[in-house]
N, C-alpha and C positions, 0 to 999 in steps of 0.2 A: 523561413529563416532569414534573419538579418544578414547584412554584409559583414563577415568577420575575417580577420586575418588568419591564414593557414600557419601551422607550425611547420618549420623547415625540417626538423629532424624527426625521422620515422623511428620508433623504438624497434630494434632489431628482433626478429624472431629467434628464439633459442635454437641452437644447432641440433640439439638433442632434447628429448623430453624426459623430464625428471620426475619419476614417481617416488613418493615416500610411502613405504609399506609397513612401518613399525611406528606405534605411538611414541616411543622415546626418541626416535629420529625426528618425528615431527616436533616435539618438545624442543629438541636441539636447535632445529632449523628456525624456529620462531624466536628462540632466545638469542640467536645470532643477529637477528634483525631488529632488536629492541631499540626503540626510538624512531623507526621509520615507519611511514604510513603503510598500512597492509592492504594490498589490492585483494578483493575477495569476490567470488562468485560461486554459484552452486548450479548443478543440473539435477532435475528430478523428474519423476513421473507422477501424473495424476489424471487418470482417464476414468477409472471405475471405483476410486476410493475417496473417502472424506479426507483423510490425511495424505499429504504429499510423501511419496517414497524417494528418499535421497538417493541419488545416483553417483555424484561426483562432487568434490570440493576443489576448487581452483584458488591458489594462492600466489601472491607476488609481493616480493619486497625488494626495492631497487631494481637491479637487473636479474634478480634470482626469481624463478618460477617453479612451481611444483603442482603435481596433480595428487590427489589423495582420495582413497576409497572411503566411503562413509564409516565403515566399521573401524577403521584406523583413526579417523578424526574424532569419533565419539569417545575413544579410549584415551585421547591426549588431554591431559590436565591443563598443559599450557594453552592449548587450543581454546578450551573452555575459558580459561582465564582471560585470554586476550579478547575474546568476544565480549566479555562483560567489564572490561577495563575502559572506563570512560576517557582515560588519557591516551590510549593508543587509538589513533585514527584508523578507521576501517573504510576503505573506499569501495562503494558499490555503485551500480547503475540501475535505476528503476528498481529499487531495493524491496518493494513491498512483499513479493513473493519469497524472497530470500529470508526476510525477517520472520515471516510466517513459518517457514520451514525450520528455522532454528527454534522457534518457540515450541512448535509440536514435536520436532524430532529430539532436540536436546533439552527441552524444558528450561530454557534460559531466555533472557531478554537482552539482546546485544545492546551495548552502550558505545558512544563514541562514533556512531555510524554516520557517514557522509554520503548523501545520495547526489552523485554528479550529473543526474538528469535534472535535478533541481539547480544545481550549480550551473549547468549549461544555459538553463533558462534565464537565471540571474545575470549570466554573462552575455546575454544577447543573442544566443544561438537559436532561440525559438522555443515556445512551450511544448513539452513533452516530446522532444525530438528523439528519434531512435538512436541507439548506440551506433550502428553500422553507418547511419547517415552522418553522424557527427565525425566518426572516424575518417570517413571519406572526405569531408569538408576540411578538417583540420590537418590531416596528414596525407590526403590523396590517395589513400590505399583502400581498395575495394575488398571487403571481407567475404569470404565464401560461407554463405548461410545454409548450404545444403544439408548440414547435419542438425539443423535447429530442432526438427521434430523426431530425431532418431531415438533409438532405445538406449537410455543411459544407465539402465540397471544391469543388463546382461554383461558378461565379460567374455572375451576381451573386447575393448573399445578399439575401433579402427584407427588408423593413422589420421584420417580425416576428422574423425570425432575428437581426437586428442588435439589436433592443431586448432580446430574450432574452439575448444575449451580454453586453450592457452590465449587465443586471440581475444576472448572475452575479458581477460585481465591485463593483456599486454600494454593497452593504451590508457589505462585508469590513472597511473601516477602522472604521466604528461598531461593529460586532460585536467587533473587536479591542480597542477601548477599553472596551467593556462587560465583556469577559472579564478584562481587566487590572484593572479597577476591583474586580471581584468577587473576583479572586484576591489581590489586594493587601490586602483587608480580612481575609484569612484566612492571610496570610503564604505564599501558594502561587504568588506570580507566576513564580518561576523554573521551577516545574513545567511551565508551558506551553512554554518553550524547551527544557527538557531532554528532555521526552517527545517533542516534535516532532523534535529531532535524533536521538534514539534510534530513533524509527519510521522516519525517512528512511535511517538506516544499516542498519536491518534490511531495508527494501525493497530496498536496493542489494545486500545480501549474498545475497538470494534469487535474484538473476539469475545466480549462479554455475552454469554447466552441470554442473559436477562434483558439486554438491550437490542438484540438482533431483530426483533419485530419491528424496530423503527426503520429498518431498510426496506420493508415491504410497504413502499410508498403508496401503492394501491389500496391500502387499508385505511387511508385517511378519512374517508366518508363514513366509516362505520361509527355507530354510537359509542360513547365511552365503555359501556359494558361489553360490547362486542369486541372492542380493541383489546380489553383485558383478556377476554377469551383467546384472542389472536395471540396475544403475548404468551400465554400459557401453552398454546398450541406449538408455537415456534420454539419455546424452551424445551418441550417435550421432543420435538424433532431433532434439536441440536444434540440432545443427550443420545437419542436413538441413532443418529448418524455416526456420533463418535463410538458408540458401543458396537455398531456393525461395520464401522469404517466404510460408509457408503455416502456417495454424493447426496446433497439435500434433495435434488430432483428425483433421485431413485427411491427415496422414501415417501415423501409427499411434496409435490411442487408448490411454490408460493401461491399462485392464483387459487389452488384448491384449499389451502389453509385459510385464505380470505373468504372463500366461498363458504367453508364450514362455520367460520365465526359469524358470517352474515346470516346464514340460514338457521343456526342454533338448533340442530336436529335433536329431537328427544328420543328417537329410537333408531333401530338398525335400518327400518324401512325408509325413514326420512333421510337417514345418512346415505343410503344407496342411491336415492333419487337425486342427489346432487350431481349435476351434469358434469361428466369428465372424470369423476372419481372412480378409479380402476377397482373392479371387483376384489383383486387380491389385497388391496389396501383396506377395504371394508372387512374382509375375512380376517386379516391379520391384526388390524388395529382398531376394529370397530368399537369394542367395549372401552378401550383406552381413550379413544377420540370422544366418545359420549360422556365418559366420566369427566374429561377436561372441560367440555362444554357446560355440563351441570355444575361443576366446581367454579368455573369462571363466571357463570351466570349468577351465582349467589354470593360472590366475593365483593368487597368493597373496592371502588375505583379511586379512592382517596389519593393514593400515591402514584397513580398512572401517569406517565408522560405521554401526551397525545402524539400521534403520528402527524408531522407537519403537513398541513394542507396546502394545495397549490396557491400561488398568489392570486388575489382578486384582481379585477380590472384596474381598480384604483391603485392597488399596490404595485402592479406591473408598470403603471405610468410612473410612479415614484421611483421604482427600481431602476428604470432607464435613466431618471434625472441623477440619481446618486451615482450610477455607473459612469455616466458622461463625465462627471466632476473627478472621479477616481481615475478614469481612463487617461485624462489629461496628465495627471501626476505620473501614471505608469509609463506613458510615452516619453515624458520628459526625463525620466530616470532609466529608459530603456530597459524596463522590466515588464514581462507579460502581465496584463491585467488578471489573467486566470490564475496567476501565482499570488499577486498582490492581493486580489479581492475575489477569492473562490465564491462560486455562486451561493453555496449554503451560508457562507459568512455574510454575503450581501443580503440574502433573504432575511436573516436575523436582524440586520440593520433596518430593513424596510419595515419589519413587524414591530420592532421595539423602539425604533427612533432614538430618543434621548439616551435611553440606558444602553445603547449599543455603541456609542462612540469608543468604548474601551477596546473594541475589536480592531481598531486601526491606530491607537495612539500609544502602543507599547512596541519595544524592540525595533527591528529594522523597518517595519512598517510605518512607524511614526516618522522616521526620517524621510521617507519617500513621500509620505502624505503631506508632510508639513507645508509645502507651498500652496496647497489647497485646503489647509486645515480649517480656516475661518469660513471659507465658502462651504465646506462640508457641514461644519457645525450650524451654520445659518439655515442650511437646507433641512437639516434634522429637526430644528426648532419650528420649522414652518408648519 
């Protein structure tokens, strides 16, 4: 973490814990705070299920905080409206799991979300810094994390759980203002909103079952026809996991799907001979898996997007050259290179060269890259 100035004022913990127990009361609570940023967090369980089980919603507006049971929040029309209102700023920290919960639990896509972990990185606090660590650095307060892995679904919640839940939102608004002050001084204020929106959209697109096979990077070496089989196997597993509400690894693990696509078994004996494939999987899904292999083996690969291969040795050398140039711009702007130029984005640059310049010449990145823009363009043309 870079050297940053702490914030002198610690937001006081509420004297009492306020629960909202009726949807109409939550509607009114939210309406009373219109125009203010909404501090937002959730607690949930996800051990043996595909879908996260909501356990608690924490909300803060100004100096007002409340805890809400999921069944109350989901019946609040104003809560749903605020989540999808792009003009209401929602403050979260490391928001990926929260956004996934809202998509699967409430079937909506939150808009106007701001990820303050991204904001902290842009403000010079370090890449992917944890919430508790940032709170301690900025406010000098050590958070009690003993309730982190506790049961958030059962009731009643303990006093420690409730205080922990409130601490997760109590510092969000002051962090937000600290980030904005820091970014405004460097003319990077819009980067916070732009990057948060980009990240949220990227998270949403990753939920597409048709494209989930691209995450199985170990399948890159398969021939196109086998990658198509893998795509079909993964799509089937996504549907089965959703239907049974079971984790992916509890249905068929990634390496086993890759092995099935690679071996292309034609009958149950060949399927059963795949090393590591549990007998219950063969018994329960054998015919389905064989049908998918046959169907994928006969289908056209014309529209298939290949799984990206690892960079070659020459590409790795070029990757390092490009990264050094961009790293100098990141250092000058006090922005983590991991945020300015994520590895996947840099790999696209290395593979496409001239056609990839657009990955860095739009939005806030163009501003940060500008001092090394000519050097980067020259390198990409080489």
